C-alpha positions as CSV (number, residue, x, y, z in Angstrom):
1,M,17.9,-29.2,102.2
2,R,16.7,-25.6,102.6
3,C,15.8,-25.6,98.7
4,S,13.6,-28.8,99.2
5,F,11.9,-27.2,102.3
6,F,11.0,-24.0,100.3
7,R,9.7,-26.1,97.3
8,R,7.2,-27.9,99.8
9,L,6.1,-24.6,101.2
10,L,5.3,-23.2,97.8
11,L,3.2,-26.3,97.1
12,I,0.9,-25.6,99.9
13,P,-1.0,-22.7,98.1
14,A,-1.3,-24.8,95.0
15,V,-2.8,-27.8,97.0
16,I,-5.2,-25.5,98.7
17,T,-6.3,-23.8,95.5
18,G,-6.8,-27.1,93.8
19,F,-8.8,-28.5,96.7
20,Y,-11.0,-25.4,96.6
21,I,-11.6,-25.7,93.0
22,S,-12.3,-29.3,93.1
23,L,-14.7,-28.8,95.9
24,H,-16.8,-25.9,94.1
25,A,-16.7,-28.0,90.9
26,Q,-18.8,-30.7,92.7
27,E,-21.3,-28.3,94.2
28,Q,-24.8,-28.6,92.9
29,K,-27.0,-25.8,92.2
30,P,-30.4,-26.1,94.1
31,E,-33.4,-27.8,92.8
32,Y,-36.7,-26.2,92.9
33,K,-40.2,-27.4,93.8
34,F,-42.4,-25.1,91.8
35,E,-42.7,-23.6,88.3
36,I,-45.0,-20.8,87.2
37,G,-45.4,-19.2,83.9
38,G,-47.7,-18.7,80.8
39,M,-48.8,-20.5,77.8
40,A,-50.1,-19.7,74.3
41,G,-51.4,-21.6,71.2
42,G,-54.4,-22.7,69.6
43,A,-57.9,-24.6,70.3
44,F,-60.1,-26.4,68.2
45,Y,-63.6,-28.1,68.8
46,M,-64.7,-31.8,68.0
47,G,-68.3,-32.7,68.1
48,D,-71.5,-32.7,65.9
49,L,-70.0,-30.1,63.6
50,N,-66.4,-31.7,63.4
51,K,-66.2,-35.5,63.9
52,N,-62.6,-36.2,63.2
53,A,-60.7,-33.4,61.5
54,F,-57.7,-32.3,63.9
55,F,-57.0,-28.5,63.8
56,K,-60.2,-27.5,61.9
57,G,-61.2,-24.0,62.8
58,L,-58.0,-23.4,64.9
59,N,-58.6,-20.4,67.3
60,P,-56.3,-18.6,69.8
61,A,-55.7,-20.1,73.3
62,V,-53.7,-18.4,76.3
63,G,-53.3,-19.1,80.0
64,A,-51.4,-19.4,83.1
65,V,-49.9,-22.6,84.5
66,F,-48.4,-23.7,87.8
67,R,-46.6,-27.0,88.5
68,Y,-45.4,-28.8,91.7
69,N,-42.5,-31.0,90.9
70,A,-42.9,-33.8,93.7
71,N,-39.6,-35.5,92.2
72,F,-38.0,-35.8,88.9
73,R,-40.5,-38.1,87.5
74,W,-43.8,-37.0,88.8
75,A,-45.3,-33.4,88.7
76,F,-48.7,-31.8,89.6
77,K,-49.9,-29.1,87.4
78,A,-52.7,-26.7,87.5
79,N,-53.9,-24.3,84.6
80,L,-56.2,-21.5,83.9
81,T,-56.8,-21.1,80.1
82,W,-59.0,-18.9,78.0
83,A,-59.8,-20.2,74.5
84,R,-62.3,-19.6,71.6
85,V,-63.7,-22.5,69.7
86,S,-66.0,-22.6,66.7
87,G,-67.7,-24.9,64.2
88,S,-70.1,-24.8,61.1
89,T,-72.2,-27.1,58.9
90,D,-70.5,-25.3,55.8
91,G,-68.6,-28.0,53.9
92,L,-69.6,-30.9,56.3
93,E,-70.3,-34.3,54.7
94,N,-72.6,-35.3,57.5
95,V,-76.2,-34.5,56.9
96,F,-78.5,-33.7,59.8
97,P,-82.2,-34.7,59.9
98,D,-84.6,-32.1,58.2
99,G,-81.5,-30.5,56.5
100,A,-80.7,-28.5,59.5
101,Q,-77.8,-26.0,59.3
102,G,-75.9,-23.8,61.7
103,S,-72.7,-22.7,63.1
104,F,-71.3,-21.4,66.4
105,S,-68.3,-19.5,67.9
106,R,-67.8,-19.0,71.6
107,S,-65.1,-18.5,74.3
108,L,-64.6,-20.7,77.0
109,I,-62.6,-20.7,80.3
110,D,-60.8,-23.9,81.3
111,M,-59.7,-24.6,84.7
112,G,-58.0,-27.8,86.0
113,G,-55.5,-30.1,87.4
114,Q,-53.3,-32.8,86.0
115,M,-50.8,-35.2,87.1
116,E,-47.8,-35.7,84.8
117,F,-45.3,-38.5,84.4
118,N,-41.9,-37.7,82.8
119,F,-40.3,-40.5,80.9
120,F,-36.8,-39.3,81.9
121,P,-35.6,-38.0,85.3
122,Y,-36.1,-34.2,84.5
123,S,-33.1,-32.0,85.5
124,D,-30.0,-30.4,84.1
125,Q,-27.9,-32.0,87.0
126,F,-27.5,-35.4,88.2
127,A,-26.0,-36.8,85.1
128,Y,-24.8,-39.8,87.0
129,A,-28.4,-40.9,87.7
130,N,-29.4,-40.4,84.0
131,A,-31.1,-37.3,84.5
132,K,-32.0,-35.4,81.3
133,R,-32.8,-31.7,80.7
134,F,-35.3,-32.8,77.9
135,S,-38.2,-35.2,78.6
136,P,-41.5,-36.3,77.1
137,Y,-44.3,-36.8,79.5
138,V,-48.0,-37.8,79.7
139,F,-50.7,-36.4,81.6
140,L,-54.3,-37.0,83.1
141,G,-56.6,-34.9,85.3
142,I,-59.9,-33.3,85.9
143,G,-61.1,-29.9,85.0
144,L,-64.0,-27.5,84.7
145,T,-65.2,-25.9,81.5
146,V,-67.3,-22.6,81.5
147,A,-68.5,-21.1,78.4
148,P,-70.5,-17.9,78.9
149,G,-73.4,-17.1,76.7
150,S,-76.5,-14.9,76.5
151,G,-79.0,-17.4,78.1
152,N,-77.0,-20.4,76.8
153,T,-74.0,-20.6,79.2
154,F,-72.2,-24.1,79.2
155,A,-70.8,-25.2,82.4
156,G,-69.5,-28.8,83.2
157,P,-66.5,-31.0,84.3
158,N,-64.2,-32.2,81.9
159,I,-61.2,-34.9,81.6
160,P,-57.9,-33.5,80.2
161,L,-55.5,-36.0,78.9
162,G,-52.6,-35.5,76.6
163,V,-48.9,-35.6,75.9
164,G,-45.9,-33.0,75.8
165,V,-42.3,-32.4,76.0
166,K,-40.3,-30.1,78.3
167,Y,-36.8,-28.7,77.9
168,K,-34.9,-27.0,80.6
169,L,-33.3,-24.1,78.7
170,T,-31.4,-22.8,81.6
171,H,-31.1,-24.0,85.2
172,R,-34.4,-22.1,86.1
173,L,-36.1,-21.5,82.7
174,N,-38.3,-24.2,81.1
175,L,-39.7,-24.4,77.7
176,G,-42.6,-26.8,76.7
177,C,-45.1,-27.9,74.2
178,E,-48.2,-30.1,74.8
179,F,-51.1,-31.4,73.0
180,S,-54.3,-32.3,74.9
181,F,-57.9,-33.4,74.7
182,R,-60.7,-32.2,76.9
183,K,-63.5,-34.7,77.1
184,L,-66.9,-33.1,78.1
185,F,-69.8,-34.7,79.8
186,G,-72.3,-32.8,77.9
187,D,-73.3,-31.9,74.3
188,G,-74.1,-28.3,74.6
189,L,-71.0,-26.6,74.0
190,D,-71.9,-25.9,70.5
191,V,-75.4,-24.6,71.4
192,T,-75.2,-20.8,71.7
193,D,-78.7,-19.7,70.6
194,D,-81.9,-21.0,69.1
195,S,-80.4,-21.1,65.5
196,N,-78.2,-24.1,66.5
197,A,-80.2,-25.4,69.4
198,F,-80.7,-28.8,67.4
199,L,-77.0,-29.5,68.0
200,D,-77.9,-30.3,71.5
201,D,-79.6,-33.6,70.3
202,P,-79.4,-33.7,66.5
203,Y,-80.4,-37.4,66.0
204,H,-83.2,-37.4,68.5
205,M,-81.6,-40.4,70.4
206,N,-80.2,-41.1,73.7
207,S,-76.5,-40.7,73.7
208,S,-74.1,-42.9,75.8
209,F,-71.2,-41.5,77.8
210,L,-68.8,-42.0,75.1
211,K,-70.9,-41.0,72.1
212,N,-72.4,-37.8,70.9
213,K,-70.5,-35.6,73.5
214,D,-68.3,-32.6,72.8
215,W,-64.7,-32.5,73.0
216,Y,-62.1,-29.6,72.7
217,S,-58.4,-29.6,72.3
218,F,-55.3,-27.4,72.9
219,L,-52.0,-27.2,71.3
220,T,-49.8,-24.9,73.4
221,F,-46.4,-23.7,73.9
222,T,-45.4,-22.9,77.7
223,V,-42.7,-20.8,79.2
224,T,-42.2,-21.4,83.2
225,W,-39.8,-20.2,85.8
226,D,-38.7,-22.2,88.8
227,F,-38.8,-21.0,92.3
228,G,-39.0,-22.5,95.9
229,P,-35.5,-24.1,96.4
230,R,-35.6,-27.6,97.7
231,C,-33.1,-27.8,100.5
232,K,-30.8,-30.8,100.7
233,T,-32.2,-32.1,103.9
234,C,-35.9,-32.1,102.4
235,N,-34.3,-33.8,99.4
236,N,-32.9,-36.7,101.5
237,A,-36.0,-37.0,103.7
238,K,-38.1,-37.5,100.5
239,N,-35.5,-39.7,98.9
240,I,-35.3,-37.3,96.0
241,D,-31.8,-38.6,95.5
242,N,-33.0,-41.9,94.5
243,L,-34.2,-41.2,91.0
């Protein structure tokens, strides 16, 4: 009888230890609302001097990125990017009126905001809800392009659209890669001086919204760090658990 009592007594620490381990095993790390980081990659221009050749005249691009994760599907991103774009009539199959030839090279600043949609719920937790630490995404937004120049500064709105992938390397460190187009509303990005002024209207005809407008594209790799813990009360209030 006494032996049985001591056996039960010895079981108490084991039960408490097991309960403690089980409780902490179920604890979740905090989710975060914001990301901040940098990006680097390449930029190229598409316009009168490059109609459809992707990555032709690839130049460097670097920038900063900030992201607000509304939930595991939707995010809102802001970017500030410096890039260089260039183009030339050398080797161009297209022939301009009067045999005009020219080239350009200039830096630009791209500022904008985009709305992103993740194809998978993006998190390294909540496996029961099919959350993934890897997700492709698409985005659309609005931005501003400023390309300084000596008497030929270009400035105007742009529409960014593109695709990307993101991967949560650790709980707070994210890696990403995205490819985007920036649709401009003007045809003067490639006009830097009088020598290539003909590119503003090379065919002497009125152009439509979709035709004869300049574009540029980014292929960038990003590294971001999560911050701003999302408290559990806030999660429940915003129905964040329902992925």
